[in-house]
N, CA, C and O atoms as a MOPAC input file, in Angstrom:
PM7 MOZYME 1SCF
protein

 N     21.20000 1    16.57500 1     3.22300 1
 C     20.71000 1    15.24700 1     3.46900 1
 C     20.02800 1    15.16200 1     4.82300 1
 O     18.94100 1    14.59900 1     4.95400 1
 N     20.67100 1    15.72100 1     5.80800 1
 C     20.09100 1    15.65800 1     7.15300 1
 C     18.80500 1    16.45700 1     7.26800 1
 O     17.93900 1    16.10700 1     8.07000 1
 N     18.65800 1    17.50700 1     6.50000 1
 C     17.43700 1    18.31000 1     6.56000 1
 C     16.23600 1    17.56600 1     5.97400 1
 O     15.09000 1    17.92300 1     6.24800 1
 N     16.49400 1    16.54400 1     5.17600 1
 C     15.41500 1    15.74000 1     4.60100 1
 C     15.24000 1    14.44900 1     5.38700 1
 O     14.14600 1    14.15300 1     5.86600 1
 N     16.30800 1    13.68700 1     5.52000 1
 C     16.21600 1    12.33100 1     6.06300 1
 C     15.86400 1    12.32400 1     7.54500 1
 O     14.92300 1    11.63900 1     7.94500 1
 N     16.58400 1    13.05500 1     8.35100 1
 C     16.34900 1    12.99900 1     9.79800 1
 C     14.94400 1    13.44300 1    10.20500 1
 O     14.28700 1    12.73200 1    10.96600 1
 N     14.45900 1    14.59300 1     9.72800 1
 C     13.10900 1    14.99600 1    10.13100 1
 C     12.02300 1    14.02700 1     9.65000 1
 O     11.08800 1    13.72400 1    10.39000 1
 N     12.14800 1    13.54300 1     8.41400 1
 C     11.12000 1    12.64100 1     7.89900 1
 C     11.10100 1    11.30300 1     8.62300 1
 O     10.02900 1    10.76100 1     8.89600 1
 N     12.27600 1    10.76300 1     8.93700 1
 C     12.28000 1     9.49200 1     9.66100 1
 C     11.67500 1     9.67900 1    11.04600 1
 O     10.98800 1     8.78900 1    11.54800 1
 N     11.92200 1    10.81800 1    11.66100 1
 C     11.35500 1    11.08100 1    12.99000 1
 C      9.84300 1    11.26500 1    12.91700 1
 O      9.11100 1    10.67600 1    13.71300 1
 N      9.37200 1    12.06700 1    11.98500 1
 C      7.93700 1    12.33300 1    11.87200 1
 C      7.14000 1    11.10100 1    11.46700 1
 O      6.04200 1    10.86700 1    11.97200 1
 N      7.70000 1    10.31700 1    10.55200 1
 C      6.99400 1     9.14100 1    10.04800 1
 C      7.27400 1     7.87800 1    10.86000 1
 O      6.63000 1     6.84500 1    10.67500 1
 N      8.25000 1     7.98600 1    11.76500 1
 C      8.66300 1     6.85600 1    12.59700 1
 C      9.03300 1     5.63800 1    11.75000 1
 O      8.56000 1     4.52400 1    11.97800 1
 N      9.89600 1     5.89200 1    10.76400 1
 C     10.41200 1     4.83500 1     9.89700 1
 C     11.92600 1     4.98000 1     9.79300 1
 O     12.49600 1     6.01500 1    10.13800 1
 N     12.55200 1     3.93100 1     9.31600 1
 C     13.99300 1     3.98600 1     9.07300 1
 C     14.24700 1     4.56800 1     7.68700 1
 O     13.33400 1     4.67900 1     6.86900 1
 N     15.49100 1     4.93400 1     7.44100 1
 C     15.86200 1     5.64900 1     6.22400 1
 C     15.34100 1     5.02300 1     4.93900 1
 O     14.76300 1     5.72200 1     4.10600 1
 N     15.53100 1     3.74500 1     4.76500 1
 C     15.13700 1     3.09000 1     3.53000 1
 C     13.64500 1     3.12700 1     3.26800 1
 O     13.22000 1     3.12500 1     2.11300 1
 N     12.84900 1     3.16000 1     4.31200 1
 C     11.39500 1     3.20200 1     4.16000 1
 C     10.91600 1     4.55800 1     3.65000 1
 O      9.80800 1     4.66700 1     3.12300 1
 N     11.73300 1     5.57900 1     3.80200 1
 C     11.35200 1     6.89800 1     3.29700 1
 C     11.04600 1     6.84400 1     1.80800 1
 O     10.12700 1     7.51100 1     1.33200 1
 N     11.80900 1     6.05800 1     1.08200 1
 C     11.64900 1     5.99900 1    -0.36400 1
 C     10.31900 1     5.36800 1    -0.76600 1
 O      9.90200 1     5.48100 1    -1.91800 1
 N      9.65600 1     4.70800 1     0.17400 1
 C      8.34800 1     4.10800 1    -0.08500 1
 C      7.21300 1     5.05900 1     0.29100 1
 O      6.05600 1     4.80000 1    -0.03700 1
 N      7.53300 1     6.15000 1     0.97300 1
 C      6.54400 1     7.14300 1     1.38600 1
 C      6.09200 1     7.92400 1     0.15200 1
 O      6.91300 1     8.51400 1    -0.54900 1
 N      4.80000 1     7.92400 1    -0.10600 1
 C      4.24700 1     8.50200 1    -1.32600 1
 C      4.60700 1     9.95100 1    -1.58000 1
 O      4.77300 1    10.34600 1    -2.73400 1
 N      4.72900 1    10.74600 1    -0.54500 1
 C      5.03400 1    12.16800 1    -0.69800 1
 C      6.51900 1    12.47100 1    -0.56500 1
 O      6.91100 1    13.63600 1    -0.51600 1
 N      7.34600 1    11.43500 1    -0.50700 1
 C      8.78300 1    11.63200 1    -0.28100 1
 C      9.39200 1    12.59900 1    -1.29500 1
 O     10.05500 1    13.56300 1    -0.91300 1
 N      9.17200 1    12.34700 1    -2.57300 1
 C      9.80800 1    13.17800 1    -3.59500 1
 C      9.40900 1    14.64300 1    -3.47400 1
 O     10.25500 1    15.53000 1    -3.58700 1
 N      8.13300 1    14.89700 1    -3.24400 1
 C      7.67200 1    16.28100 1    -3.13900 1
 C      8.29900 1    16.98200 1    -1.94100 1
 O      8.75600 1    18.12000 1    -2.04900 1
 N      8.31900 1    16.30000 1    -0.80100 1
 C      8.89900 1    16.90100 1     0.40400 1
 C     10.40200 1    17.07600 1     0.23900 1
 O     10.94100 1    18.14700 1     0.51900 1
 N     11.07700 1    16.02900 1    -0.21300 1
 C     12.52800 1    16.09700 1    -0.38500 1
 C     12.90500 1    17.19900 1    -1.37100 1
 O     13.83200 1    17.96800 1    -1.11800 1
 N     12.19400 1    17.27700 1    -2.48600 1
 C     12.49900 1    18.31100 1    -3.47900 1
 C     12.32100 1    19.71100 1    -2.90400 1
 O     13.13500 1    20.59700 1    -3.16500 1
 N     11.26500 1    19.91600 1    -2.12500 1
 C     11.03400 1    21.22600 1    -1.53200 1
 C     12.11100 1    21.63200 1    -0.54600 1
 O     12.57300 1    22.77300 1    -0.55300 1
 N     12.50800 1    20.70100 1     0.29900 1
 C     13.54500 1    21.00500 1     1.29900 1
 C     14.88200 1    21.25700 1     0.61700 1
 O     15.58700 1    22.20900 1     0.95000 1
 N     15.22500 1    20.40500 1    -0.33100 1
 C     16.50600 1    20.56700 1    -1.03200 1
 C     16.50300 1    21.85500 1    -1.84300 1
 O     17.50300 1    22.57200 1    -1.87000 1
 N     15.39600 1    22.15400 1    -2.50000 1
 C     15.31600 1    23.38900 1    -3.28600 1
 C     15.56700 1    24.60800 1    -2.40000 1
 O     16.31000 1    25.51300 1    -2.78100 1
 N     14.95400 1    24.63300 1    -1.23000 1
 C     15.14900 1    25.76100 1    -0.31900 1
 C     16.61000 1    25.86300 1     0.12700 1
 O     17.18000 1    26.95400 1     0.15700 1
 N     17.20100 1    24.73900 1     0.46900 1
 C     18.60500 1    24.75000 1     0.88900 1
 C     19.53400 1    25.21500 1    -0.21400 1
 O     20.45500 1    25.99300 1     0.03400 1
 N     19.30100 1    24.74600 1    -1.42600 1
 C     20.12300 1    25.14900 1    -2.57300 1
 C     19.95000 1    26.63500 1    -2.85400 1
 O     20.92600 1    27.33800 1    -3.11700 1
 N     18.71600 1    27.11300 1    -2.79900 1
 C     18.47600 1    28.54000 1    -3.03500 1
 C     19.18800 1    29.41700 1    -2.01000 1
 O     19.78500 1    30.43400 1    -2.36400 1
 N     19.12300 1    29.02500 1    -0.74700 1
 C     19.80300 1    29.79800 1     0.30400 1
 C     21.31900 1    29.75200 1     0.09500 1
 O     21.99300 1    30.77900 1     0.17100 1
 N     21.84500 1    28.56400 1    -0.16600 1
 C     23.28800 1    28.43900 1    -0.39300 1
 C     23.72800 1    29.29800 1    -1.56900 1
 O     24.71200 1    30.03100 1    -1.47200 1
 N     23.01000 1    29.21200 1    -2.66600 1
 C     23.37000 1    30.00000 1    -3.84200 1
 C     23.29200 1    31.49700 1    -3.56000 1
 O     24.14000 1    32.25600 1    -4.02900 1
 N     22.29300 1    31.92800 1    -2.80500 1
 C     22.15800 1    33.34500 1    -2.45700 1
 C     23.33300 1    33.81900 1    -1.60800 1
 O     23.70400 1    34.99200 1    -1.63900 1
 N     23.90800 1    32.89600 1    -0.85300 1
 C     25.06300 1    33.23300 1    -0.01700 1
 C     26.39400 1    33.02300 1    -0.73800 1
 O     27.46300 1    33.16100 1    -0.14300 1
 N     26.31400 1    32.68900 1    -2.02100 1
 C     27.52700 1    32.52000 1    -2.81400 1
 C     28.12500 1    31.12600 1    -2.76500 1
 O     29.24700 1    30.91400 1    -3.22500 1
 N     27.39100 1    30.18100 1    -2.21500 1
 C     27.85600 1    28.78800 1    -2.16200 1
 C     27.19600 1    28.05300 1    -3.32900 1
 O     25.98500 1    27.83500 1    -3.32100 1
 N     27.98500 1    27.67300 1    -4.32300 1
 C     27.39500 1    27.05700 1    -5.51000 1
 C     27.00300 1    25.59600 1    -5.27300 1
 O     27.86300 1    24.72500 1    -5.13600 1
 N     25.70800 1    25.34500 1    -5.22800 1
 C     25.18900 1    23.98400 1    -5.12900 1
 C     24.24700 1    23.75300 1    -6.30000 1
 O     23.56300 1    24.67300 1    -6.74900 1
 N     24.21600 1    22.53500 1    -6.78500 1
 C     23.34300 1    22.15500 1    -7.87600 1
 C     22.18800 1    21.32100 1    -7.33300 1
 O     22.41100 1    20.32300 1    -6.64700 1
 N     20.96200 1    21.72200 1    -7.63600 1
 C     19.78700 1    21.02800 1    -7.12500 1
 C     19.80600 1    19.55100 1    -7.49700 1
 O     19.63300 1    18.69700 1    -6.62800 1
 N     20.01000 1    19.24000 1    -8.76000 1
 C     19.95800 1    17.84400 1    -9.20800 1
 C     20.98900 1    16.98600 1    -8.49300 1
 O     20.69500 1    15.85500 1    -8.10500 1
 N     22.18700 1    17.51000 1    -8.31600 1
 C     23.23300 1    16.77600 1    -7.60900 1
 C     22.83500 1    16.53600 1    -6.15100 1
 O     23.01400 1    15.43600 1    -5.62800 1
 N     22.30500 1    17.55200 1    -5.51100 1
 C     21.92000 1    17.42800 1    -4.09900 1
 C     20.79200 1    16.42300 1    -3.90900 1
 O     20.84600 1    15.61200 1    -2.98400 1
 N     19.77600 1    16.45800 1    -4.76000 1
 C     18.64400 1    15.55500 1    -4.59800 1
 C     19.07900 1    14.11200 1    -4.86500 1
 O     18.58500 1    13.18900 1    -4.21700 1
 N     19.99300 1    13.91100 1    -5.80500 1
 C     20.52100 1    12.56800 1    -6.06100 1
 C     21.27200 1    12.04800 1    -4.84300 1
 O     21.16200 1    10.87300 1    -4.49100 1
 N     22.03300 1    12.92300 1    -4.20400 1
 C     22.79800 1    12.52100 1    -3.01700 1
 C     21.87900 1    12.15100 1    -1.85100 1
 O     22.15200 1    11.19900 1    -1.12100 1
 N     20.79900 1    12.89900 1    -1.68000 1
 C     19.84900 1    12.59900 1    -0.61000 1
 C     19.25500 1    11.21200 1    -0.83000 1
 O     19.19600 1    10.40700 1     0.10000 1
 N     18.81800 1    10.92900 1    -2.04900 1
 C     18.23300 1     9.62300 1    -2.36500 1
 C     19.27700 1     8.51600 1    -2.16400 1
 O     18.96000 1     7.45600 1    -1.62500 1
 N     20.50300 1     8.75800 1    -2.59200 1
 C     21.57100 1     7.76500 1    -2.46100 1
 C     21.84100 1     7.44600 1    -0.99300 1
 O     22.00000 1     6.28000 1    -0.63400 1
 N     21.89500 1     8.46500 1    -0.14800 1
 C     22.12500 1     8.23800 1     1.27500 1
 C     20.96900 1     7.44900 1     1.88500 1
 O     21.20100 1     6.54300 1     2.68500 1
 N     19.74600 1     7.77300 1     1.52600 1
 C     18.59300 1     7.02200 1     2.03900 1
 C     18.69600 1     5.55800 1     1.61800 1
 O     18.40700 1     4.65900 1     2.40900 1
 N     19.10500 1     5.32000 1     0.38100 1
 C     19.26000 1     3.94600 1    -0.10800 1
 C     20.40500 1     3.23000 1     0.60800 1
 O     20.26000 1     2.08200 1     1.02800 1
 N     21.53500 1     3.90900 1     0.74400 1
 C     22.72300 1     3.28700 1     1.33200 1
 C     22.58800 1     3.03400 1     2.82600 1
 O     23.26500 1     2.16000 1     3.36800 1
 N     21.74100 1     3.76900 1     3.48300 1
 C     21.58100 1     3.60200 1     4.92800 1
 C     20.26700 1     2.89700 1     5.26400 1
 O     19.74100 1     3.02700 1     6.36900 1
 N     19.75600 1     2.16000 1     4.30400 1
 C     18.46800 1     1.48300 1     4.47400 1
 C     18.56700 1     0.19500 1     5.27600 1
 O     17.53700 1    -0.35700 1     5.66300 1
 N     19.75100 1    -0.29600 1     5.53500 1
 C     19.93300 1    -1.56900 1     6.21600 1
 C     19.18600 1    -1.64300 1     7.53600 1
 O     19.07700 1    -0.65700 1     8.26600 1
 N     18.67300 1    -2.83200 1     7.82700 1
 C     18.00200 1    -3.05200 1     9.08700 1
 C     16.56400 1    -2.59100 1     9.10600 1
 O     15.97300 1    -2.46600 1    10.17800 1
 N     15.99100 1    -2.33600 1     7.95500 1
 C     14.60800 1    -1.87200 1     7.89700 1
 C     13.59000 1    -2.91100 1     8.31300 1
 O     12.41700 1    -2.58500 1     8.49700 1
 N     14.01200 1    -4.15100 1     8.46500 1
 C     13.07400 1    -5.18000 1     8.91100 1
 C     12.74200 1    -5.03100 1    10.38700 1
 O     11.71200 1    -5.52500 1    10.84500 1
 N     13.60500 1    -4.35500 1    11.13200 1
 C     13.38000 1    -4.14100 1    12.56200 1
 C     12.37500 1    -3.02500 1    12.76600 1
 O     12.31900 1    -2.07800 1    11.98200 1
 N     11.59300 1    -3.13500 1    13.80700 1
 C     10.68900 1    -2.03400 1    14.16400 1
 C     11.53100 1    -0.88500 1    14.67800 1
 O     12.58200 1    -1.10100 1    15.28000 1
 N     11.08900 1     0.30100 1    14.45200 1
 C     11.82500 1     1.47500 1    14.94700 1
 C     11.44200 1     1.72700 1    16.36700 1
 O     11.94200 1     2.66800 1    16.98400 1

């Protein structure tokens, strides 16, 4: 989650909830999560891509509060 949310909010200068409105969000998030899952699996840590990407989106949604404020 942090590998997707934190860098994107910093680069785009938006709060978490606004990430979901960013047109390229899904492509970027999927790429980062895919790489993390592949590395984890190669190291013997079983992670599921679909589960991880759902969790990233859920965290962005759940931490969206206060998006009316300027960053």
